[in-house]
N, C-alpha and C positions, 0 to 999 in steps of 0.2 A: 513488379513485386505491391501487393497490396498493404500499405502502412498501417490499414485499419484492420488488418486480420488481427484477431486475438491472440492466435500463436505466435507472431511475429516477434516481438518482445523475447518470449519465453525461446524462439528459436536462436536467438543473438546471443543468449545466454549459455549456451551448450560449450562445454569445455572441449578439448582436444582429446581428452580421457574419452570423454562421452561418447566422442563422435566415433573412436575406434572401440569402443564397446557397443555401440550400437550396429556397426557393421559387421561385427564378429556375431553379432546374434541372428542375422541372417533370416531368409524365409522359412527355414528349415525348424527355427524355434517356434515361431509363429504359429507353422502348421502345428506343430504337435500342441501348444496351448489350446487349439481350436478344437483338437481331438478329444483333451483331455477335458474339456470345456473349464469353468471358474475354480473350481475346487476339486482336490484329489478325494472324492470322496468314497468310502468302504465299497467293496465289491458290491453288486447289486446281486440279490438274492430271491429267493421263492415270494417273501413276503414286502417287495417293492425295491426301489431304488436305497440304496445305501444299507441293507440288510442282507444278511447272512443264511436267515433261518427264519420261519416264522416268529412273529414276536407277540409276547401274552399282553405286554404291555403298551398304550400308545404315548405315556408320557411317563415322567417323575417328579413327584413333589420330596425334596429333601428337607426334613427340619432339623435343621444342626445346632445341637445345645455345646455351644461352643465353652470351653474350661474344664471338661470333665464331669458330669454328673455321678453321683455315686450311686453305683449299683446294690451295695449294701444298704442304702435309705430307701430307695425306690423298687428294686426287683427282684434281687439277688437275696430269697429270704435263709437266714442261717440262724437257727436258734441255737446252737452248739456255743455260741459266741457269748450267749447270755450268762453261760456259766462261769464263763471266762474273763468277765469283766475286770481291764485294770491288769491281770497277768501280762507278762511278759510274751509275745508272740513267740510259739517254740520255734527254736533253730530250725528244726528241720523243714518246716513251713518252707520259711524263704531261703533258706538250701544256699546260701550265698550270692544270692540275686540283689544287683545293686539298686541303690536306692540315690532319690536325690538328694543333693547338697543341704536343703532346707531339713531333712529330719536325720542325715547320716552321724551331726553331732548329738544325737540323742543317747543316754544313757541307757533308755529301755525303749520297747517298741511295745506300748501297753496294748492289748485286743481292745478293740472299740467297738460294740455291739450297737445297733440301731435303737433309737429311743421310740421308733415308730412301730406302729402295728401294721401285720398284712393279714391281708384274706385273700384265701386261695379261691380261684376262679374256676369252677367246675364243668370244662367247656371243653377240655382236650385229652390227649394220654395220659398226662402227669397233671395237668391243671397248671393254672399261670397265676402266682403269687404275685399279686398288686399292693404297694405301698397306702397308707392312708393320705399319704399326701396326693394320691393320683385317683380321687372318687370318680371323676368324671370319665377318665381314661380306664377306670377299669370295667365301665359299660361295656366297652366295646374290645375287651379281651378276646371273647369270641371269633375277632376278625383278625388278630394278632399274631405275627409268625414272631416270638420271642426268642433271641438267640443271646444267650449266657456267656458262649465261649468265645468271643471276637478277642482278637489281641492284636499289638502292634510291638515294634522294638521303640519306638520313641517315647521318652520320659518327659520330655519339657513341652510344653504349648505350642511355640512355633515351629518347629519341627513336627510334631506329631500332627497339628493341623494341615501343614503342606503335605504331611506323607498322604492323608486321608482325601484329600482333596484332589491331590495331583500326582499320587502314586510314586512321590519321591521327596526324600526331606530338604533335599536341597532344593531352594526355588528356581522357577525358570520352565518348569514344565507346564504343559496345558492341565485346566482343571477339568475336571469329570464331565460337566456341563460342557465345555468347550468340546471336548472328545466327541460326545452326543452330537452337540451342533455340526459339527464337521462329518460325522459317520453320517447323519439322518437329514438333514438339514430341517426347513423350517416348513409348517403346513399354513401359516399364517403370514401374509405378505406384509401384513401393516403391524406387527408386534414383531421385536427382537423374538429368535428362538431359546434363548436363554435369559431368564431375568431373575434377578436377586433380590432381597427384603432383609432389611435388618430392624429387628424387632427391638421396641423398647426394654429397658431391663435397669433394676434398682442397681445391680452389683454387675455395672459394665467396665471392670477393671482392663479386662485382656483386648486388646486394639486387633481389629479385623485388617488385611492388608488386600487389595486388589489383585495378588497375583493366587488369592485363593478362590477366584472367579475368574481369572486370566486366560487369555489364549497360549500363551507360551511363545513356543515357535509357530504355531499352527496360523494361519492369516487371522487378521485382528477382526474380521467381522463375525468370530466364534466366541467372542468373550461375552461374559456375561453382562447385561445392563441392569445398575443398579436403580432401583423405584425408590426414593426417597419420600419420608412421611412429613417431611416440612417443606414449604413452597413448594415450586416446580416437581412433580413427581421423578421426572427425568432433568438432570441441570441443562439450562439455555432452552428448554423445551418450547418457551415464548418467544417470540420474535421481539427484537429490540422494539424501544419506542420509535414508531415511525416508518417501522417497516413493514409493508403488507404483505399477505400471503403469495400475492403475484409477484414483489421483489424478489422475496425469497427464490420462488421458484426461477428467474431469470438469473440470479447468481448462484443456481444450482446449475443451471445449463452450461453458463458459461465456465464453471470448476469441472463439469463433465466433461466437457469439451477439452479443456486444459490437461486434466488425466489420462483421458484417452490418447492424446496427442504423447505423453508422459509412456502411456504404456507399451504404444507400438514401438518406442526407440528401446526400451530397455526391455518388456514380456515381464515386469515385477509385478508378482499376483498379488503384493500388498497395494498396488496401486488399484487395483480391480476390488479390492478389499474395502478401500477408504471410497469408492464410489460409492458403493453399495451402502456402507452405513451411512453416509451423506441423504440416500434416498432414503434409508429406512428413518431416520430421525425426520426427514421432512413428512414422512405418512405418520411417524407416532406424535404429530403434534395435533392430530385428528382422533387417532385410537386411544390414546393413554388418556386423554383428559374423561373419554365417555368410560374407561376401565374403571378408571378411579373413582367415580363417582357412584356411590353405594344408594343413594336415594330410593333408587329404584327395587331394592331388596325389601321382602316383605319382613312384617314384625316377628313373623315365625322363625325367619333364617337367624335374626338379632335374637331371637328368645333361646335357640340353639347356639349359637355362638357367644351369648352374652353381650351385656351392655356393652363392655370394652370394646368390642367388634366396631361399635361408633365411632371410636377414636383413632382416628390416623396415627400408626406406627405402632400400634399394639400388637401382641403376637396374635389374638383373635381376629384382627383386623386384618393382618397378614396371611391370615389361615383364609380368611375369606376372599381377600382379593386372589389368593391361589386356586380355589376353585374357580372363581373366574377367569382368568387366565386361562386353566386348562379347557375351560369351555369353548374358548376364542382359538385352540388349537396350539398354543405355545407349549412345547415339548418339555422343556426341562426349567423348574421352579424350583428357587431354592431359598428357606429363610432361616437365617443366623439370629439364635438368644444366646445374648452373651451373659458372662457372670457365673458360670457352674464351676469356679475354680473356689472351691471352700477350704483353705487351708485352718481358719479359725474357728468360725461362728459358722458352722454348717448349718445347725437346725435354724437359724433365723434366716438364712439366705436362703437353702434350698426352699423352706416354706414359701418366701417369696415366688422364687423362682419357677415353682411348679404352681402355683396360683394362676402367675402368668399366662403358662403354657396350656396346662392339664384341660379347660375347658375346649381351647381352640383346636388341639390336637382331637379331640373326641367328637368333637362338630363336624370336622375336616370329614373323618371317616364317615359319620353318619349321612352329611352330606352326599357327599361323592356316591356312598350307597343308594340313598332313596333316590338319586336323579340318572341310577343304572350306569355311573361311569367309575364305582372303585373296581371293578373288575379288570378296565383297562388302565386303570392308575396307579402305579407302584409307590406308596409312601413310604418313608424312611426315616426314621427317628434315633437319633445317636450322636456321641461326641467324640471326640478325638482318644479319649483314654478311661479309665476307671477310677476310683479311690480306694487308698489304701483301707485294710482291716484293722489296720493299727492308729492309733492317736496321733497326730501333730500336736505338741503343745499341752495347755492341763487338760485332765480328763473328768469329766461328771456326767452322771446318767441324764443330765438336760442339756451340757453342752460338750461339744469335740469338735477336731478339725480332722479333716483326712488330708494326706499327700496324694502325688501323682501315681498312678497305678497304671501300668501298660498292659500285665500278665494276663488280665481277663477283666471284662467287661460287657455292657448288654448292650443290644441293639435288637430294636423290633422293626419287622418291615410289614405291611398290609396292602391287599390287591394285587392287581396287577401279574397275577401268574404264581405269588406262592401261597403256601396253606395256609388257611386260617385256623386260629385255636390253638397251635401248637408252641412247644418251647423244646428246642435246641439245646445241646451241649449241658455242660453242668460245670460247677467248680467245686472246689474241697469245702470242708467244712468251715473254714474261715474266710472263703471268697477271693483267695488270693492266687491260687493256680487252678488251670483247667484240668480236670479229673475225668477218670473213665467211671465206667457204670459200676466198680467197686469201691470207688472214691480216693483212689490212686492217685497220684499227681503226673501229667503230662508234661512234655517237653515238647511242645511244636514248634518246627520252624519253618518257614517259608521255602518252598522247594519249587522247584519247576517239573521235578519228575516226581515226586513224592508230597503226599497228604495227609496229616493225620486225620482218621475221621473223629466228629465230635467236636472239630475247633474248626474257628473261621477267622482265618488271617483278615486284614484290613483289604490286601489285594485279592482275595476269595469274594468279601463284599463285592466290590468294585465289577470282578467279571462277572457276577451274579447279576447284577444290575444291567451291566450292558446286554447280558445273554438276554434277559427278559425284555428288551426292546428291540430284540432281533439281530443284536451283533455278537460275533464272534471276536473274544478281546484279544485272540491270537491275531487276528486277520487285521483288525483295525489300528495301519501303521502310518507312519510320516516319517519321511527320509529327512534327516536333517544333521548338518554337519557329518555327512559320511556314513552314518547308520541309521536304521530304522527303528523308530522310538515307538512306545504304547505305552497306555494307561497304566498295565500292570507291570512293566519291564518285563524281567523273565520269567514272573511267577505268574500264581492266580491259578483259583480251580472253580468252576460252576458248580456251585453249592445243590446239587442236584436233590439233595433229601428235602429239600426246602420247598422245592417246586409241584405243584399239582400237576 
């Protein structure tokens, strides 16, 4: 017995239960683990490992406006509402649909038209109306696929954000980015396959939780890595004082040996995930500082994104970093921008929010396009729900607030296999319900067998994102607690009408 063996002390700590558990695993489990590999990735397909069909996009950049941006004030032009300023919302429009407790006590629900002007961008079948709050985004309208008929069942922030990000209102499921990482793997050994950034906002009231980019029950190496705007881009990126890179390598080698010994005993896939995370962290000590250093970007690039892009943590800087991540082969990039929950002074708050994101969104589209990357990069913009047609609180022409509205809201996509310069779906004259071509309200429900044309449930959105990256949302599954789980649960339809 070698008392200097680094595994010796670890072996002494094995309990009786662990001994029998180790014996029960047997050679068969080890053989099966070897056959399956480190991850149970999606079935290989014609587009390569991890895919089911040829992918139109190599990566996705998701610009998430947390809090619920108002489709009334940004995208969904409703001139008839101007004629009904302050009048009570007709009962037939609401039709008994539930509202939040924040406005349930109001005696009236006054119609609240937007104070902002809209311009019709003549570049498609019906034209895209864009608010004066988004002048930069209006310049790339010809590249956007604007969906007015997105809907969800969740009416409050936490379940709604959890729902659109993980496919369930109940926490604990893997995020969209984690599913993509699990299904597709990574194309850059020195950077994570899924990167998350939080952009600064003046109205960041709503909290964001790690589960929104977490791996749930998937192996933990598929969770998103949060890039910070202050201090180290990733926590503990730098070695402690007095620890050299050689010292760190020696520590990791010993830790890997101990973890491999544990894996031989229990065949626990989380142990392999932990090994991969440690190795990725080591490589990121070199790759991340180079990534976050924008000094090599040209003056014309900063002119495109705006001077705010020089300030770490701004939305513009995050968009520029998203392009740099995309260039380096990162498949899943997500930028969260908080502060869109405008219950009171919506004009003041949305004007600030739009100023934060408008130029960055447009610059990202233009930058990807001029570099020949837009066709293979899917860009998605949207929040967890929209805002109400009626006012919450006091109403004047200059100031108003809006409550949460899940019945319909606007999401746009660009590049990566979606049709450019089109609008899809429509809402009624009050932007309250999804409507058919004649303006009659639709009552769509998510269903695994039926789909209402002209509508897009959030499961449909996620199914479409997966499809564009070469994944059949019905086949990307993971067995957990005795059943097969997937991002879209038992729902979701690919929105073929939106695809080139």
